[in-house]
C-alpha positions in Angstrom: 0.1 0.0 -0.1 1.2 3.6 -0.9 1.2 6.2 2.0 0.5 9.9 1.1 4.2 10.4 1.1 4.4 7.4 -1.5 1.9 9.4 -3.8 3.6 12.6 -3.4 7.1 10.8 -4.4 5.5 9.3 -7.4 4.0 12.5 -8.5 7.2 14.2 -8.1 8.9 11.5 -10.3 6.2 11.8 -12.9 6.5 15.7 -12.7 10.4 15.3 -13.4 10.2 13.0 -16.1 7.5 15.1 -17.7 9.7 18.2 -17.3 12.8 16.4 -18.7 10.8 15.1 -21.8 9.7 18.7 -22.4 13.1 20.1 -22.1 14.3 17.3 -24.6 11.4 18.2 -27.1 12.3 22.1 -26.7 16.0 21.4 -27.3 15.2 19.1 -30.4 12.9 21.9 -31.7 15.4 24.6 -31.3 18.0 22.6 -33.1 15.8 22.0 -36.1 15.0 25.7 -36.3 18.6 26.4 -36.2 19.4 23.7 -38.9 16.7 25.3 -41.3 
């Protein structure tokens, strides 16, 4: 069973992964714009 802290921890991990994926997408789009 997950405690409220467990839920918070999973939420933080999910947000971190989401933030990292957004940063990667931004970096890729910036590189593509520079190449054009």
